[in-house]
BASENU-236103 format. One record per residue (C-alpha): residue in one letter; z, y, x. Coordinates in steps of 0.05 Angstrom, whole numbers, plus 32768, in hexadecimal, padded with zeros to 4 digits. Layout:
AZYX/...
! end
This chain:
X80A280638186/X807D808381BF/X8059804381CF/X804780308188/X800580598187/X7FF1803781C7/X7FFE7FF281AC/X7FDC7FFA8167/X7F987FDC8168/X7FA17FC781B1/X7F647F9781B1/X7F267FBD81C9/X7EF37FCD8193/X7EAC7FB38195/X7E737FDC8178/X7E447FBD8144/X7DFF7FCD812E/X7E04800780FF/X7DD27FE580D2/X7DFD7FA880CC/X7E2C7FA8808F/X7E757FA180A1/X7E917F5B8095/X7EC47F4F805E/X7F007F4E8089/X7F317F7A8060/X7F797F61806E/X7FB97F74804A/X80017F5C8047/X803A7F6C8019/X80817F57802D/X80C37F5E8006/X81027F488029/X81467F438007/X81847F338031/X81CF7F318035/X81EF7F428078/X82337F498097/X823E7F7F80CC/X827E7F7B80F6/X827A7FC2810D/X82577FEB80D7/X8267802F80F7/X824E8017813C/X8292802C8159/X829A802C81A5/X82E3802281B7/X8300804F81EE/X833E803A8215/X837B805F81F9/X835D807081B6/X835B804E8172/X8317804A8155/X831380298110/X82E67FEB8110/X82C97FE080CB/X82A77F9D80B8/X82807F988078/X824E7F6D8052/X820F7F94803F/X81CD7F8A8018/X818B7F958039/X81477FA38019/X81047FAA803E/X80C17FBA801D/X80867FB9804A/X80397FBF803F/X80027FBE8073/X7FB77FBC8070/X7F7C7FBD80A0/X7F337FC28092/X7EEF7FCD80B2/X7ED780038085/X7E94800E80A9/X7E6F7FEE80E4/X7E9480148119/X7ED4802980F4/X7F14800380E7/X7F54801D80C7/X7F99800180C8/X7FD4801A809F/X801B80058092/X8056801E806A/X809E80078068/X80DA801A803B/X811D7FFC804B/X81668004803C/X81AC7FEB804A/X81E77FF08018/X822D7FE08031/X82637FBF8006/X82A17FD68028/X82B8801C8011/X82C980308059/X827F801E806F/X8259803E8036/X824B807B8060/X821D804E8088/X81EE8042804C/X81A980568064/X81628056804C/X812380548079/X80DB8068806D/X80A4805B809E/X80598060809E/X801F805D80D1/X7FD4806780CD/X7F9F80568103/X7F55806480FD/X7F2F80428136/X7EE480558143/X7EB9802E8175/X7E95805D81A3/X7E6F802681C7/X7E717FDC81D8/X7EB07FE68203/X7ED0802681EC/X7EF5803F81AF/X7F1D807C8197/X7F57807A8166/X7F7C80B48146/X7FC0809C8129/X7FFC80B88108/X8044809E8102/X807C80B280D4/X80C2809780D4/X80FF80B480B0/X8147809E80A6/X817080B7806D/X81BD80B08076/X81F080DC8052/X822E80D1807D/X826481038074/X82A980E28078/X82E18111808F/X82E6811780DB/X82A580F580ED/X827681208115/X8231812E80F6/X820E81168137/X822580CE8129/X81F480C880EE/X81B080A780F9/X818D80D880CD/X814C80F480E5/X80FF80FB80DB/X80CA80ED8111/X80818100810B/X805180EB8144/X800480F4813E/X7FDD80DA817A/X7F9780CD8194/X7F86808F81BE/X7F49808181E8/X7F40803681F8/X7F0E80138224/X7F027FCA8238/X7F057FC88284/X7EF27F7F8285/X7EE97F458255/X7F337F3D824E/X7F517F7E8265/X7F527FC1823F/X7F728004824D/X7F898038821B/X7F9C8081822A/X7FBE80AA81F2/X7FD780EF81E6/X7FFD810E81AD/X803681368193/X807A81268175/X80A9814A8147/X80F08132813C/X811E81528109/X8167813E8110/X8185814E80CE/X81D2814C80DD/X81CB81818116/X818B81AA811A/X819A81BC8164/X818081768173/X813E81808154/X8105817B8188/X80B9817A818F/X808A817181C7/X804B815281E2/X8046810781F1/X801580E0821D/X800E80988233/X7FE680618251/X7FE38016823E/X7FC37FDD8262/X7FB97F9A8241/X7FA17F56825B/X7F967F1B822E/X7F7C7ED4823A/X7F757E9E8206/X7F6C7E588222/X7F4B7E2681F1/X7F7D7DEF81E5/X7FB27E0F8211/X7FE27E4A8214/X7FCD7E92820C/X7FE57EC7823A/X7FEF7F12822D/X80087F46825D/X80127F918251/X80277FCC827A/X8032800F825B/X804E8054826C/X805B80928241/X807B80D68248/X809581088214/X80A9814E8223/X80DF816681F2/X80F381AC81E2/X813181AE81B8/X814781E18183/X818E81E781A0/X81AA81FB81E4/X81B381D38223/X81FC81C38231/X821C81D48274/X825981AF828F/X82A281BE82A0/X82AB81F88271/X82F18219826C/X832582108253/X832281C4824D/X82E981B3827E/X82BD81978247/X827281A88241/X825E81E48218/X821A82038202/X81F7822C8236/X81C182638233/X81848236823D/X8160820F8206/X816581C48214/X812881A0822E/X811F8156823F/X80EA812D8262/X80ED80E88244/X80C480B18268/X80B8806A8259/X809A80328283/X80947FE9826B/X80767FA88283/X80727F6A8258/X80547F24825B/X80517EF08223/X803A7EA78225/X80277E8981E2/X80237E3D81D9/X804D7E0A81B7/X80867E3681CD/X807F7E8381D2/X80A17E9F8210/X80A47EEA8223/X80C67F168253/X80C27F618261/X80E47F9D8284/X80EA7FE5826A/X80FE80228290/X81138062826D/X812280A28290/X813C80E1826A/X813D811F8297/X816381568274/X817D819B8283/X81B8818E8255/X81F881728271/X820481278264/X81BD811B824B/X819A8104828A/X819680B8828F/X8172807C82AA/X816E803D8280/X81557FF88295/X81487FC38260/X81387F7B826F/X81197F578234/X81127F0B8227/X80F97EE681EA/X80E77EA281D4/X80CC7E808193/X80BC7E3A8180/X80B57E0C8146/X80EF7DDD8137/X80F47D9C810D/X80FA7DA180C1/X80CB7DDB80BD/X80F97E0C80E0/X80E57E438112/X81147E608147/X810B7EA48167/X813A7EC48197/X81397F0681BD/X81697F2581F0/X81687F6E8207/X81957F7F8243/X819F7FC8824A/X81BB7FED8287/X81C380378281/X81DE806982B5/X81EA80B382AB/X81E280EB82DC/X8220811082C4/X826580F382B4/X826E80FC826C/X82B6810E825B/X82DB80ED8220/X82E6811E81EA/X832E813081DD/X834E8124819A/X8393812E817B/X83C180F2817F/X83BB80E68133/X836F80ED8133/X834880AA8139/X830F80AE816B/X82CE8092814E/X82A5809A818F/X82B280AB81D7/X827280D481DC/X8277811C81C8/X822C812B81C7/X81F1811381A1/X81B580ED81BD/X819480BA818E/X817A809581CB/X81B8808F81F6/X81D3804C81DE/X81E5801E8217/X81E77FDF81ED/X81CC7F9B81FE/X81BC7F6A81C7/X81AC7F2081B9/X81887F0D8178/X817C7EC6815E/X81507EBA8120/X81497E7680FD/X81157E7680C5/X80F07E488097/X80B77E4B8064/X80D37E3D8020/X808D7E3E7FFE/X804A7E5C8009/X80627EA27FFE/X80AC7E9E800E/X80D57E9B8050/X81207E95805B/X813F7EB68099/X81847EAE80BA/X81907EE280F1/X81CB7EEC8120/X81CF7F28814F/X82037F398184/X82087F8081A2/X82327F9281E0/X82347FC98215/X824C7FA18253/X82167FC08280/X821380088297/X824480438299/X825E80488251/X82A580658247/X82B980318213/X82B07FE981FA/X827C7FD881C4/X82787F9A819B/X82517F8E815C/X82377F4D813A/X820A7F4780FC/X81F87F0980D4/X81BC7F1080A3/X81A27EDE806F/X81637EF4804D/X81267EDF8025/X80E17EFC8030/X80A87EF97FFC/X80647F02801B/X80217F0F7FF9/X7FE27F168028/X7F967F10802A/
! end
């Protein structure tokens, strides 16, 4: 989410004569998506050698409501707004603790300061609601949090097809299951974009971005090798993290869309087990097929290494282990994925989608084996102007 304020409204603004009335370019879109899905590993269990973690597969229903609008409200002012409400409801009784609802909203107000420069305050809100409380499951396994991130971006066109954005902001995260993992802190980032559109040929777009977030947590930093069992324990200092993102990406859009990218994440923490380096290679392709079908595929290969060796939590022989990771970090997943979408327009306002996704953790230093597959069939109803 750090890079979202940098990407919103990425095209550079152009000033207009203040006396000229703004054109009628209001745009809005309403999207309702209903789907049925099968999840082979609803609890996202990572199996550790020598333990028995219950793997629960379940069908589920998925609902997504999305609205977005953009309008030039004055000669030099443009606003863009979006809101999403979504939810998943699982059928299997053993998976119903995974029922989750999502709320998201964003607002950007871009003002042209001159022919090549604009400024844009923005705000992002994202919240997950999950009431997961089965016996024996740690609260930290729930994806139940709220994130607020206001930002201010200054963007300028360096050349006809190149623009640069610089942003600064602040982020608050409330982690409802364990308030020790609440954090807040300043954010800053830079985003460079190059775009070329060739008449009658393929279009090219390239991006490079970097962002940093300094996080101060509500809870303590952990120290390692505490007596009597050698496991980590809370220390006297408050936990602080320096979270850094760098990313490059290139996309060629023609009869076939091809894209590739690389992302580097670094989390430097004073808490034992939380310092990590993550490399992610990204590839994507999309094209039209016969019979009105569209194919889109994406692969994310993630390799994560930790500075500290994370011990496997000890459990009683009769207690099933759900996860081999004893500490919470909502961004520590070392899981690669491959997703394939097959879609078709069923009418002027309806689209059908079949999506298959495979998750694994073959790369990196994870202590267990992770496998998850999902298959989704959905219908989307779209109204736009």
